[in-house]
VMD Tcl script that builds the backbone (N, CA, C; Angstrom):
set m [mol new atoms 522]
animate dup $m
set s [atomselect $m all]
$s set {name element resname resid chain x y z} {
  {N N MET 1 A 91.688 -146.033 -37.436}
  {CA C MET 1 A 90.582 -145.148 -37.102}
  {C C MET 1 A 90.966 -143.664 -37.154}
  {N N PRO 2 A 92.105 -143.245 -36.543}
  {CA C PRO 2 A 92.450 -141.827 -36.608}
  {C C PRO 2 A 92.617 -141.348 -38.048}
  {N N ASN 3 A 93.200 -142.189 -38.906}
  {CA C ASN 3 A 93.365 -141.832 -40.299}
  {C C ASN 3 A 92.007 -141.657 -40.979}
  {N N THR 4 A 91.060 -142.535 -40.660}
  {CA C THR 4 A 89.713 -142.444 -41.220}
  {C C THR 4 A 89.061 -141.132 -40.801}
  {N N PHE 5 A 89.187 -140.785 -39.535}
  {CA C PHE 5 A 88.614 -139.530 -39.048}
  {C C PHE 5 A 89.219 -138.337 -39.787}
  {N N ASN 6 A 90.550 -138.338 -39.951}
  {CA C ASN 6 A 91.214 -137.236 -40.657}
  {C C ASN 6 A 90.739 -137.129 -42.101}
  {N N LEU 7 A 90.579 -138.261 -42.754}
  {CA C LEU 7 A 90.081 -138.249 -44.131}
  {C C LEU 7 A 88.665 -137.691 -44.201}
  {N N ILE 8 A 87.822 -138.124 -43.288}
  {CA C ILE 8 A 86.446 -137.619 -43.250}
  {C C ILE 8 A 86.458 -136.118 -43.000}
  {N N PHE 9 A 87.279 -135.687 -42.062}
  {CA C PHE 9 A 87.373 -134.254 -41.766}
  {C C PHE 9 A 87.795 -133.479 -43.004}
  {N N ASP 10 A 88.847 -133.939 -43.661}
  {CA C ASP 10 A 89.353 -133.249 -44.852}
  {C C ASP 10 A 88.325 -133.215 -45.975}
  {N N MET 11 A 87.614 -134.306 -46.157}
  {CA C MET 11 A 86.658 -134.413 -47.264}
  {C C MET 11 A 85.371 -133.636 -47.030}
  {N N TYR 12 A 84.854 -133.654 -45.808}
  {CA C TYR 12 A 83.489 -133.201 -45.575}
  {C C TYR 12 A 83.338 -131.959 -44.695}
  {N N SER 13 A 84.378 -131.514 -44.018}
  {CA C SER 13 A 84.192 -130.423 -43.050}
  {C C SER 13 A 83.674 -129.142 -43.701}
  {N N GLY 14 A 84.148 -128.819 -44.888}
  {CA C GLY 14 A 83.683 -127.611 -45.574}
  {C C GLY 14 A 82.205 -127.679 -45.915}
  {N N THR 15 A 81.791 -128.795 -46.465}
  {CA C THR 15 A 80.386 -128.980 -46.817}
  {C C THR 15 A 79.525 -129.004 -45.561}
  {N N MET 16 A 80.027 -129.655 -44.525}
  {CA C MET 16 A 79.275 -129.710 -43.267}
  {C C MET 16 A 79.068 -128.310 -42.696}
  {N N LEU 17 A 80.104 -127.491 -42.746}
  {CA C LEU 17 A 79.990 -126.123 -42.237}
  {C C LEU 17 A 78.984 -125.316 -43.062}
  {N N LYS 18 A 78.997 -125.535 -44.357}
  {CA C LYS 18 A 78.054 -124.840 -45.243}
  {C C LYS 18 A 76.615 -125.229 -44.899}
  {N N VAL 19 A 76.368 -126.521 -44.725}
  {CA C VAL 19 A 75.028 -126.996 -44.373}
  {C C VAL 19 A 74.618 -126.449 -43.010}
  {N N ALA 20 A 75.517 -126.530 -42.045}
  {CA C ALA 20 A 75.211 -126.063 -40.689}
  {C C ALA 20 A 74.942 -124.563 -40.667}
  {N N TYR 21 A 75.743 -123.800 -41.383}
  {CA C TYR 21 A 75.535 -122.354 -41.422}
  {C C TYR 21 A 74.206 -122.014 -42.101}
  {N N GLY 22 A 73.896 -122.742 -43.134}
  {CA C GLY 22 A 72.635 -122.499 -43.827}
  {C C GLY 22 A 71.432 -122.721 -42.917}
  {N N ILE 23 A 71.551 -123.647 -42.012}
  {CA C ILE 23 A 70.451 -123.934 -41.096}
  {C C ILE 23 A 70.452 -122.957 -39.925}
  {N N THR 24 A 71.620 -122.732 -39.334}
  {CA C THR 24 A 71.680 -121.898 -38.127}
  {C C THR 24 A 71.741 -120.407 -38.434}
  {N N ARG 25 A 72.311 -120.050 -39.599}
  {CA C ARG 25 A 72.503 -118.655 -40.006}
  {C C ARG 25 A 73.376 -117.899 -39.007}
  {N N ASP 26 A 74.267 -118.640 -38.329}
  {CA C ASP 26 A 75.167 -118.052 -37.344}
  {C C ASP 26 A 76.470 -118.839 -37.375}
  {N N LYS 27 A 77.576 -118.137 -37.551}
  {CA C LYS 27 A 78.873 -118.805 -37.700}
  {C C LYS 27 A 79.223 -119.664 -36.480}
  {N N HIS 28 A 79.017 -119.124 -35.303}
  {CA C HIS 28 A 79.391 -119.845 -34.090}
  {C C HIS 28 A 78.494 -121.063 -33.847}
  {N N LEU 29 A 77.201 -120.904 -34.094}
  {CA C LEU 29 A 76.294 -122.045 -33.951}
  {C C LEU 29 A 76.623 -123.118 -34.985}
  {N N ALA 30 A 76.979 -122.688 -36.187}
  {CA C ALA 30 A 77.346 -123.648 -37.232}
  {C C ALA 30 A 78.584 -124.433 -36.823}
  {N N GLU 31 A 79.564 -123.742 -36.276}
  {CA C GLU 31 A 80.773 -124.431 -35.816}
  {C C GLU 31 A 80.447 -125.413 -34.690}
  {N N ASP 32 A 79.554 -125.007 -33.785}
  {CA C ASP 32 A 79.119 -125.918 -32.717}
  {C C ASP 32 A 78.443 -127.159 -33.294}
  {N N ALA 33 A 77.605 -126.935 -34.298}
  {CA C ALA 33 A 76.883 -128.050 -34.913}
  {C C ALA 33 A 77.842 -129.009 -35.614}
  {N N VAL 34 A 78.842 -128.470 -36.291}
  {CA C VAL 34 A 79.825 -129.322 -36.974}
  {C C VAL 34 A 80.634 -130.101 -35.943}
  {N N GLN 35 A 81.004 -129.440 -34.859}
  {CA C GLN 35 A 81.732 -130.136 -33.795}
  {C C GLN 35 A 80.880 -131.264 -33.221}
  {N N GLU 36 A 79.615 -130.984 -32.960}
  {CA C GLU 36 A 78.699 -132.017 -32.461}
  {C C GLU 36 A 78.555 -133.149 -33.484}
  {N N SER 37 A 78.517 -132.800 -34.752}
  {CA C SER 37 A 78.416 -133.807 -35.810}
  {C C SER 37 A 79.614 -134.742 -35.787}
  {N N PHE 38 A 80.802 -134.173 -35.646}
  {CA C PHE 38 A 82.003 -135.005 -35.610}
  {C C PHE 38 A 82.025 -135.904 -34.376}
  {N N LEU 39 A 81.496 -135.419 -33.269}
  {CA C LEU 39 A 81.398 -136.280 -32.088}
  {C C LEU 39 A 80.487 -137.475 -32.368}
  {N N ARG 40 A 79.359 -137.205 -33.025}
  {CA C ARG 40 A 78.422 -138.284 -33.366}
  {C C ARG 40 A 79.038 -139.242 -34.378}
  {N N ILE 41 A 79.730 -138.701 -35.355}
  {CA C ILE 41 A 80.366 -139.538 -36.379}
  {C C ILE 41 A 81.433 -140.423 -35.747}
  {N N THR 42 A 82.221 -139.858 -34.845}
  {CA C THR 42 A 83.284 -140.607 -34.179}
  {C C THR 42 A 82.729 -141.813 -33.430}
  {N N LYS 43 A 81.575 -141.660 -32.822}
  {CA C LYS 43 A 80.968 -142.766 -32.085}
  {C C LYS 43 A 80.583 -143.923 -33.002}
  {N N ASN 44 A 80.348 -143.630 -34.275}
  {CA C ASN 44 A 79.929 -144.658 -35.233}
  {C C ASN 44 A 80.946 -144.860 -36.352}
  {N N LEU 45 A 82.173 -144.493 -36.112}
  {CA C LEU 45 A 83.207 -144.548 -37.142}
  {C C LEU 45 A 83.415 -145.956 -37.696}
  {N N GLU 46 A 83.317 -146.957 -36.847}
  {CA C GLU 46 A 83.535 -148.336 -37.299}
  {C C GLU 46 A 82.453 -148.816 -38.266}
  {N N ARG 47 A 81.317 -148.156 -38.276}
  {CA C ARG 47 A 80.226 -148.538 -39.186}
  {C C ARG 47 A 80.447 -148.038 -40.609}
  {N N LEU 48 A 81.300 -147.061 -40.776}
  {CA C LEU 48 A 81.526 -146.484 -42.090}
  {C C LEU 48 A 82.479 -147.367 -42.882}
  {N N GLU 49 A 81.944 -148.026 -43.883}
  {CA C GLU 49 A 82.735 -148.951 -44.678}
  {C C GLU 49 A 83.567 -148.229 -45.728}
  {N N ASP 50 A 82.952 -147.329 -46.457}
  {CA C ASP 50 A 83.626 -146.628 -47.543}
  {C C ASP 50 A 83.340 -145.136 -47.401}
  {N N ILE 51 A 84.332 -144.376 -46.966}
  {CA C ILE 51 A 84.093 -142.952 -46.711}
  {C C ILE 51 A 83.861 -142.164 -47.993}
  {N N TYR 52 A 84.128 -142.749 -49.142}
  {CA C TYR 52 A 83.949 -142.072 -50.419}
  {C C TYR 52 A 82.573 -142.337 -51.031}
  {N N SER 53 A 81.785 -143.186 -50.406}
  {CA C SER 53 A 80.503 -143.589 -51.007}
  {C C SER 53 A 79.430 -142.517 -50.809}
  {N N PRO 54 A 78.451 -142.507 -51.704}
  {CA C PRO 54 A 77.324 -141.578 -51.560}
  {C C PRO 54 A 76.550 -141.817 -50.264}
  {N N GLU 55 A 76.502 -143.062 -49.822}
  {CA C GLU 55 A 75.791 -143.379 -48.584}
  {C C GLU 55 A 76.463 -142.703 -47.394}
  {N N THR 56 A 77.795 -142.750 -47.371}
  {CA C THR 56 A 78.533 -142.116 -46.281}
  {C C THR 56 A 78.349 -140.601 -46.316}
  {N N ARG 57 A 78.419 -140.021 -47.497}
  {CA C ARG 57 A 78.198 -138.572 -47.635}
  {C C ARG 57 A 76.813 -138.203 -47.124}
  {N N GLY 58 A 75.809 -138.949 -47.535}
  {CA C GLY 58 A 74.448 -138.689 -47.076}
  {C C GLY 58 A 74.317 -138.836 -45.572}
  {N N TYR 59 A 74.958 -139.863 -45.033}
  {CA C TYR 59 A 74.945 -140.110 -43.597}
  {C C TYR 59 A 75.562 -138.936 -42.839}
  {N N ILE 60 A 76.712 -138.490 -43.297}
  {CA C ILE 60 A 77.429 -137.397 -42.639}
  {C C ILE 60 A 76.627 -136.100 -42.719}
  {N N LEU 61 A 76.064 -135.810 -43.871}
  {CA C LEU 61 A 75.303 -134.568 -44.013}
  {C C LEU 61 A 73.972 -134.623 -43.269}
  {N N THR 62 A 73.405 -135.817 -43.146}
  {CA C THR 62 A 72.191 -135.962 -42.343}
  {C C THR 62 A 72.500 -135.722 -40.871}
  {N N ILE 63 A 73.604 -136.263 -40.403}
  {CA C ILE 63 A 74.030 -136.015 -39.022}
  {C C ILE 63 A 74.251 -134.515 -38.816}
  {N N THR 64 A 74.879 -133.871 -39.774}
  {CA C THR 64 A 75.139 -132.434 -39.676}
  {C C THR 64 A 73.834 -131.646 -39.611}
  {N N ARG 65 A 72.899 -132.001 -40.461}
  {CA C ARG 65 A 71.600 -131.319 -40.453}
  {C C ARG 65 A 70.920 -131.502 -39.097}
  {N N ASN 66 A 70.892 -132.727 -38.608}
  {CA C ASN 66 A 70.240 -132.999 -37.331}
  {C C ASN 66 A 70.939 -132.298 -36.169}
  {N N ALA 67 A 72.261 -132.282 -36.189}
  {CA C ALA 67 A 73.009 -131.590 -35.135}
  {C C ALA 67 A 72.745 -130.089 -35.190}
  {N N SER 68 A 72.649 -129.549 -36.391}
  {CA C SER 68 A 72.353 -128.116 -36.548}
  {C C SER 68 A 70.979 -127.776 -35.995}
  {N N LEU 69 A 70.018 -128.609 -36.296}
  {CA C LEU 69 A 68.671 -128.382 -35.764}
  {C C LEU 69 A 68.649 -128.522 -34.246}
  {N N SER 70 A 69.412 -129.461 -33.719}
  {CA C SER 70 A 69.503 -129.632 -32.262}
  {C C SER 70 A 70.121 -128.415 -31.595}
  {N N VAL 71 A 71.195 -127.895 -32.205}
  {CA C VAL 71 A 71.843 -126.701 -31.659}
  {C C VAL 71 A 70.857 -125.539 -31.637}
  {N N LEU 72 A 70.111 -125.380 -32.700}
  {CA C LEU 72 A 69.117 -124.306 -32.741}
  {C C LEU 72 A 68.043 -124.506 -31.681}
  {N N LYS 73 A 67.611 -125.718 -31.543}
  {CA C LYS 73 A 66.565 -126.010 -30.567}
  {C C LYS 73 A 67.031 -125.668 -29.158}
  {N N VAL 74 A 68.240 -126.050 -28.842}
  {CA C VAL 74 A 68.785 -125.795 -27.509}
  {C C VAL 74 A 69.053 -124.302 -27.305}
  {N N ARG 75 A 69.668 -123.664 -28.285}
  {CA C ARG 75 A 70.092 -122.271 -28.113}
  {C C ARG 75 A 68.995 -121.251 -28.382}
  {N N ASN 76 A 68.151 -121.500 -29.375}
  {CA C ASN 76 A 67.187 -120.480 -29.804}
  {C C ASN 76 A 65.735 -120.913 -29.760}
  {N N GLY 77 A 65.485 -122.166 -29.576}
  {CA C GLY 77 A 64.110 -122.643 -29.622}
  {C C GLY 77 A 63.568 -122.766 -31.029}
  {N N ILE 78 A 64.433 -122.711 -32.032}
  {CA C ILE 78 A 64.012 -122.849 -33.432}
  {C C ILE 78 A 64.367 -124.248 -33.872}
  {N N THR 79 A 63.401 -124.966 -34.488}
  {CA C THR 79 A 63.685 -126.353 -34.840}
  {C C THR 79 A 63.578 -126.683 -36.314}
  {N N ASN 80 A 62.989 -125.852 -37.129}
  {CA C ASN 80 A 62.734 -126.269 -38.508}
  {C C ASN 80 A 63.231 -125.299 -39.568}
  {N N ARG 81 A 64.380 -124.701 -39.379}
  {CA C ARG 81 A 64.940 -123.839 -40.407}
  {C C ARG 81 A 65.688 -124.662 -41.427}
  {N N GLU 82 A 65.730 -124.185 -42.647}
  {CA C GLU 82 A 66.412 -124.905 -43.715}
  {C C GLU 82 A 67.582 -124.076 -44.238}
  {N N CYS 83 A 68.433 -124.716 -45.004}
  {CA C CYS 83 A 69.550 -124.024 -45.631}
  {C C CYS 83 A 69.056 -123.129 -46.748}
  {N N PRO 84 A 69.783 -122.044 -47.021}
  {CA C PRO 84 A 69.430 -121.248 -48.192}
  {C C PRO 84 A 69.775 -122.029 -49.443}
  {N N LEU 85 A 69.096 -121.745 -50.501}
  {CA C LEU 85 A 69.338 -122.431 -51.765}
  {C C LEU 85 A 70.401 -121.666 -52.537}
  {N N ASP 86 A 71.458 -122.350 -52.910}
  {CA C ASP 86 A 72.545 -121.679 -53.618}
  {C C ASP 86 A 72.101 -121.226 -55.000}
  {N N GLU 87 A 71.408 -122.098 -55.698}
  {CA C GLU 87 A 70.920 -121.713 -57.001}
  {C C GLU 87 A 69.782 -122.622 -57.391}
  {N N ILE 88 A 68.969 -122.153 -58.327}
  {CA C ILE 88 A 67.830 -122.926 -58.785}
  {C C ILE 88 A 67.972 -123.083 -60.289}
  {N N GLU 89 A 67.848 -124.316 -60.763}
  {CA C GLU 89 A 67.979 -124.571 -62.189}
  {C C GLU 89 A 66.692 -124.182 -62.902}
  {N N ASN 90 A 66.752 -124.164 -64.232}
  {CA C ASN 90 A 65.571 -123.837 -65.024}
  {C C ASN 90 A 64.424 -124.778 -64.716}
  {N N VAL 91 A 63.242 -124.244 -64.574}
  {CA C VAL 91 A 62.065 -125.061 -64.408}
  {C C VAL 91 A 61.260 -125.003 -65.699}
  {N N GLN 92 A 61.147 -123.824 -66.250}
  {CA C GLN 92 A 60.459 -123.656 -67.518}
  {C C GLN 92 A 61.389 -122.883 -68.435}
  {N N GLU 93 A 60.889 -122.406 -69.536}
  {CA C GLU 93 A 61.741 -121.668 -70.460}
  {C C GLU 93 A 62.274 -120.392 -69.844}
  {N N SER 94 A 61.536 -119.776 -68.946}
  {CA C SER 94 A 61.885 -118.458 -68.437}
  {C C SER 94 A 62.680 -118.524 -67.146}
  {N N CYS 95 A 63.983 -118.629 -67.262}
  {CA C CYS 95 A 64.851 -118.619 -66.085}
  {C C CYS 95 A 64.831 -117.243 -65.432}
  {N N ASP 96 A 64.711 -116.182 -66.236}
  {CA C ASP 96 A 64.693 -114.831 -65.698}
  {C C ASP 96 A 63.511 -114.619 -64.769}
  {N N LEU 97 A 62.339 -115.122 -65.153}
  {CA C LEU 97 A 61.161 -114.996 -64.310}
  {C C LEU 97 A 61.389 -115.705 -62.987}
  {N N GLU 98 A 61.953 -116.888 -63.048}
  {CA C GLU 98 A 62.215 -117.650 -61.833}
  {C C GLU 98 A 63.178 -116.908 -60.922}
  {N N GLN 99 A 64.260 -116.402 -61.470}
  {CA C GLN 99 A 65.234 -115.679 -60.660}
  {C C GLN 99 A 64.614 -114.418 -60.053}
  {N N GLU 100 A 63.751 -113.759 -60.801}
  {CA C GLU 100 A 63.065 -112.575 -60.278}
  {C C GLU 100 A 62.177 -112.950 -59.095}
  {N N VAL 101 A 61.445 -114.040 -59.248}
  {CA C VAL 101 A 60.583 -114.503 -58.168}
  {C C VAL 101 A 61.409 -114.836 -56.941}
  {N N ILE 102 A 62.478 -115.589 -57.120}
  {CA C ILE 102 A 63.320 -115.988 -55.996}
  {C C ILE 102 A 63.905 -114.765 -55.309}
  {N N SER 103 A 64.400 -113.822 -56.076}
  {CA C SER 103 A 65.023 -112.652 -55.453}
  {C C SER 103 A 63.999 -111.789 -54.727}
  {N N LYS 104 A 62.784 -111.703 -55.243}
  {CA C LYS 104 A 61.757 -110.901 -54.580}
  {C C LYS 104 A 61.185 -111.598 -53.358}
  {N N VAL 105 A 61.064 -112.885 -53.438}
  {CA C VAL 105 A 60.436 -113.632 -52.358}
  {C C VAL 105 A 61.345 -113.706 -51.142}
  {N N GLY 106 A 62.599 -113.982 -51.316}
  {CA C GLY 106 A 63.524 -114.061 -50.206}
  {C C GLY 106 A 63.582 -115.444 -49.585}
  {N N PHE 107 A 64.586 -115.602 -48.782}
  {CA C PHE 107 A 64.890 -116.898 -48.200}
  {C C PHE 107 A 63.770 -117.465 -47.339}
  {N N GLU 108 A 63.290 -116.692 -46.398}
  {CA C GLU 108 A 62.302 -117.218 -45.456}
  {C C GLU 108 A 61.013 -117.654 -46.168}
  {N N GLU 109 A 60.577 -116.869 -47.116}
  {CA C GLU 109 A 59.360 -117.216 -47.858}
  {C C GLU 109 A 59.596 -118.447 -48.716}
  {N N LEU 110 A 60.774 -118.561 -49.278}
  {CA C LEU 110 A 61.118 -119.722 -50.093}
  {C C LEU 110 A 61.090 -120.993 -49.239}
  {N N VAL 111 A 61.692 -120.930 -48.068}
  {CA C VAL 111 A 61.705 -122.090 -47.169}
  {C C VAL 111 A 60.277 -122.442 -46.756}
  {N N SER 112 A 59.497 -121.436 -46.459}
  {CA C SER 112 A 58.098 -121.660 -46.079}
  {C C SER 112 A 57.338 -122.356 -47.207}
  {N N THR 113 A 57.572 -121.933 -48.412}
  {CA C THR 113 A 56.888 -122.524 -49.570}
  {C C THR 113 A 57.358 -123.957 -49.799}
  {N N ILE 114 A 58.639 -124.216 -49.628}
  {CA C ILE 114 A 59.138 -125.589 -49.778}
  {C C ILE 114 A 58.468 -126.493 -48.752}
  {N N ARG 115 A 58.283 -125.998 -47.545}
  {CA C ARG 115 A 57.627 -126.789 -46.497}
  {C C ARG 115 A 56.176 -127.110 -46.849}
  {N N GLU 116 A 55.554 -126.261 -47.649}
  {CA C GLU 116 A 54.171 -126.482 -48.050}
  {C C GLU 116 A 54.041 -127.507 -49.176}
  {N N LEU 117 A 55.146 -127.799 -49.843}
  {CA C LEU 117 A 55.116 -128.770 -50.935}
  {C C LEU 117 A 54.859 -130.165 -50.371}
  {N N PRO 118 A 54.303 -131.046 -51.204}
  {CA C PRO 118 A 54.188 -132.432 -50.764}
  {C C PRO 118 A 55.569 -132.969 -50.379}
  {N N LYS 119 A 55.607 -133.812 -49.373}
  {CA C LYS 119 A 56.865 -134.325 -48.817}
  {C C LYS 119 A 57.758 -134.961 -49.888}
  {N N ILE 120 A 57.167 -135.646 -50.856}
  {CA C ILE 120 A 57.993 -136.305 -51.877}
  {C C ILE 120 A 58.789 -135.293 -52.699}
  {N N TYR 121 A 58.265 -134.082 -52.864}
  {CA C TYR 121 A 58.999 -133.048 -53.595}
  {C C TYR 121 A 59.959 -132.303 -52.665}
  {N N ALA 122 A 59.508 -131.988 -51.469}
  {CA C ALA 122 A 60.343 -131.243 -50.519}
  {C C ALA 122 A 61.622 -132.018 -50.197}
  {N N ASP 123 A 61.506 -133.308 -49.987}
  {CA C ASP 123 A 62.674 -134.124 -49.640}
  {C C ASP 123 A 63.726 -134.117 -50.748}
  {N N VAL 124 A 63.305 -134.357 -51.976}
  {CA C VAL 124 A 64.286 -134.427 -53.066}
  {C C VAL 124 A 64.867 -133.046 -53.371}
  {N N LEU 125 A 64.063 -131.987 -53.251}
  {CA C LEU 125 A 64.601 -130.644 -53.486}
  {C C LEU 125 A 65.629 -130.283 -52.421}
  {N N TYR 126 A 65.351 -130.654 -51.191}
  {CA C TYR 126 A 66.309 -130.392 -50.110}
  {C C TYR 126 A 67.621 -131.130 -50.368}
  {N N MET 127 A 67.508 -132.387 -50.704}
  {CA C MET 127 A 68.719 -133.184 -50.943}
  {C C MET 127 A 69.485 -132.688 -52.169}
  {N N ASP 128 A 68.769 -132.242 -53.181}
  {CA C ASP 128 A 69.399 -131.776 -54.412}
  {C C ASP 128 A 70.068 -130.421 -54.195}
  {N N TRP 129 A 69.359 -129.448 -53.655}
  {CA C TRP 129 A 69.877 -128.090 -53.565}
  {C C TRP 129 A 70.714 -127.849 -52.328}
  {N N VAL 130 A 70.245 -128.292 -51.187}
  {CA C VAL 130 A 70.910 -127.968 -49.934}
  {C C VAL 130 A 72.067 -128.915 -49.656}
  {N N MET 131 A 71.790 -130.201 -49.730}
  {CA C MET 131 A 72.836 -131.178 -49.440}
  {C C MET 131 A 73.746 -131.396 -50.642}
  {N N ASP 132 A 73.329 -130.888 -51.790}
  {CA C ASP 132 A 74.110 -130.977 -53.015}
  {C C ASP 132 A 74.445 -132.425 -53.369}
  {N N LEU 133 A 73.464 -133.295 -53.181}
  {CA C LEU 133 A 73.654 -134.699 -53.542}
  {C C LEU 133 A 73.341 -134.895 -55.019}
  {N N SER 134 A 73.982 -135.867 -55.630}
  {CA C SER 134 A 73.709 -136.196 -57.024}
  {C C SER 134 A 72.398 -136.988 -57.097}
  {N N ILE 135 A 71.896 -137.143 -58.303}
  {CA C ILE 135 A 70.686 -137.939 -58.516}
  {C C ILE 135 A 70.901 -139.350 -57.975}
  {N N HIS 136 A 72.056 -139.902 -58.252}
  {CA C HIS 136 A 72.366 -141.256 -57.771}
  {C C HIS 136 A 72.358 -141.311 -56.241}
  {N N GLU 137 A 73.004 -140.335 -55.611}
  {CA C GLU 137 A 73.067 -140.312 -54.153}
  {C C GLU 137 A 71.672 -140.178 -53.528}
  {N N ILE 138 A 70.839 -139.342 -54.128}
  {CA C ILE 138 A 69.467 -139.182 -53.626}
  {C C ILE 138 A 68.699 -140.486 -53.781}
  {N N SER 139 A 68.869 -141.135 -54.915}
  {CA C SER 139 A 68.150 -142.391 -55.148}
  {C C SER 139 A 68.562 -143.453 -54.131}
  {N N VAL 140 A 69.843 -143.486 -53.792}
  {CA C VAL 140 A 70.325 -144.441 -52.791}
  {C C VAL 140 A 69.740 -144.100 -51.415}
  {N N GLN 141 A 69.790 -142.823 -51.056}
  {CA C GLN 141 A 69.291 -142.397 -49.749}
  {C C GLN 141 A 67.805 -142.687 -49.573}
  {N N LEU 142 A 67.030 -142.473 -50.629}
  {CA C LEU 142 A 65.579 -142.651 -50.539}
  {C C LEU 142 A 65.107 -144.022 -51.002}
  {N N GLY 143 A 66.017 -144.815 -51.550}
  {CA C GLY 143 A 65.643 -146.140 -52.032}
  {C C GLY 143 A 64.733 -146.081 -53.249}
  {N N LEU 144 A 64.993 -145.127 -54.126}
  {CA C LEU 144 A 64.179 -144.927 -55.325}
  {C C LEU 144 A 65.025 -145.102 -56.584}
  {N N GLN 145 A 64.355 -145.335 -57.694}
  {CA C GLN 145 A 65.032 -145.367 -58.987}
  {C C GLN 145 A 65.498 -143.954 -59.340}
  {N N GLU 146 A 66.605 -143.842 -60.066}
  {CA C GLU 146 A 67.115 -142.523 -60.453}
  {C C GLU 146 A 66.104 -141.753 -61.298}
  {N N ASP 147 A 65.398 -142.448 -62.197}
  {CA C ASP 147 A 64.387 -141.770 -63.009}
  {C C ASP 147 A 63.275 -141.182 -62.148}
  {N N THR 148 A 62.912 -141.883 -61.086}
  {CA C THR 148 A 61.882 -141.388 -60.168}
  {C C THR 148 A 62.364 -140.126 -59.470}
  {N N VAL 149 A 63.613 -140.121 -59.050}
  {CA C VAL 149 A 64.183 -138.947 -58.388}
  {C C VAL 149 A 64.179 -137.757 -59.340}
  {N N LYS 150 A 64.610 -137.969 -60.582}
  {CA C LYS 150 A 64.632 -136.888 -61.578}
  {C C LYS 150 A 63.236 -136.314 -61.784}
  {N N LYS 151 A 62.247 -137.191 -61.909}
  {CA C LYS 151 A 60.869 -136.728 -62.115}
  {C C LYS 151 A 60.375 -135.927 -60.914}
  {N N ARG 152 A 60.682 -136.402 -59.715}
  {CA C ARG 152 A 60.237 -135.688 -58.510}
  {C C ARG 152 A 60.914 -134.323 -58.389}
  {N N ILE 153 A 62.180 -134.260 -58.743}
  {CA C ILE 153 A 62.871 -132.966 -58.700}
  {C C ILE 153 A 62.237 -132.006 -59.697}
  {N N ASN 154 A 62.018 -132.453 -60.913}
  {CA C ASN 154 A 61.418 -131.585 -61.928}
  {C C ASN 154 A 60.007 -131.162 -61.549}
  {N N ARG 155 A 59.207 -132.103 -61.091}
  {CA C ARG 155 A 57.843 -131.767 -60.677}
  {C C ARG 155 A 57.850 -130.859 -59.450}
  {N N GLY 156 A 58.775 -131.117 -58.541}
  {CA C GLY 156 A 58.891 -130.276 -57.348}
  {C C GLY 156 A 59.262 -128.849 -57.705}
  {N N LYS 157 A 60.189 -128.683 -58.629}
  {CA C LYS 157 A 60.588 -127.343 -59.075}
  {C C LYS 157 A 59.419 -126.610 -59.718}
  {N N LYS 158 A 58.679 -127.314 -60.545}
  {CA C LYS 158 A 57.527 -126.686 -61.192}
  {C C LYS 158 A 56.470 -126.288 -60.167}
  {N N THR 159 A 56.213 -127.180 -59.222}
  {CA C THR 159 A 55.235 -126.892 -58.178}
  {C C THR 159 A 55.707 -125.726 -57.324}
  {N N LEU 160 A 56.966 -125.713 -56.962}
  {CA C LEU 160 A 57.532 -124.631 -56.162}
  {C C LEU 160 A 57.415 -123.301 -56.899}
  {N N GLN 161 A 57.764 -123.298 -58.163}
  {CA C GLN 161 A 57.690 -122.059 -58.937}
  {C C GLN 161 A 56.255 -121.537 -59.003}
  {N N LYS 162 A 55.296 -122.408 -59.237}
  {CA C LYS 162 A 53.898 -121.990 -59.296}
  {C C LYS 162 A 53.449 -121.390 -57.967}
  {N N GLN 163 A 53.833 -122.042 -56.871}
  {CA C GLN 163 A 53.457 -121.547 -55.546}
  {C C GLN 163 A 54.079 -120.180 -55.279}
  {N N LEU 164 A 55.333 -120.009 -55.643}
  {CA C LEU 164 A 55.998 -118.728 -55.417}
  {C C LEU 164 A 55.377 -117.621 -56.253}
  {N N ILE 165 A 55.030 -117.924 -57.490}
  {CA C ILE 165 A 54.395 -116.922 -58.348}
  {C C ILE 165 A 53.038 -116.528 -57.774}
  {N N LYS 166 A 52.252 -117.499 -57.295}
  {CA C LYS 166 A 50.959 -117.192 -56.670}
  {C C LYS 166 A 51.140 -116.286 -55.459}
  {N N LYS 167 A 52.101 -116.607 -54.618}
  {CA C LYS 167 A 52.338 -115.792 -53.433}
  {C C LYS 167 A 52.784 -114.383 -53.809}
  {N N LEU 168 A 53.615 -114.282 -54.838}
  {CA C LEU 168 A 54.109 -112.982 -55.270}
  {C C LEU 168 A 52.972 -112.131 -55.824}
  {N N LYS 169 A 52.036 -112.764 -56.539}
  {CA C LYS 169 A 50.891 -112.016 -57.066}
  {C C LYS 169 A 49.986 -111.524 -55.957}
  {N N ARG 170 A 49.836 -112.333 -54.889}
  {CA C ARG 170 A 48.996 -111.936 -53.744}
  {C C ARG 170 A 49.629 -110.812 -52.959}
  {N N ASP 171 A 50.949 -110.875 -52.785}
  {CA C ASP 171 A 51.651 -109.887 -51.980}
  {C C ASP 171 A 52.942 -109.487 -52.690}
  {N N PRO 172 A 52.885 -108.518 -53.603}
  {CA C PRO 172 A 54.052 -108.173 -54.411}
  {C C PRO 172 A 55.222 -107.574 -53.633}
  {N N VAL 173 A 55.076 -107.289 -52.363}
  {CA C VAL 173 A 56.186 -106.723 -51.596}
  {C C VAL 173 A 56.895 -107.754 -50.738}
  {N N LEU 174 A 56.717 -109.046 -51.017}
  {CA C LEU 174 A 57.379 -110.084 -50.220}
  {C C LEU 174 A 58.839 -109.860 -50.149}
}
mol reanalyze $m
mol bondsrecalc $m
mol representation Tube
mol addrep $m
């Protein structure tokens, strides 16, 4: 068991801190959330069959996300913040337009717009961009075919881009 914990720590602590910081936007709160995550993981360590599997990665990052939200709820009264998006892939031919929209809109507006998307798109975009899960890992987590996940990600990106462009046209100083 101690060896398993050390392996999990070595493999996932960096990613967990990144996810926690993205949610809390505070270094100390993120560290608290990661510590809380490891406490939760330790309680269920015997359930983890293969620490290298996509299921285990998803499990660990889900615990981290939930612990981060709990820390925020307790400390700040904020419960639904999301991680910043590291990067957005091409949705249409114009990557420059997309990057311009993202840079003008900003993090908070982007998160707000993602929340407005249908749940089937918001979930896969979160798992793809924030949790940095592969298509296979997302399909396992959601119990969907990989082709379905790919389609939802692509449709979600297109829907997100359209929503952001509409918002930018309404209020160009976002």
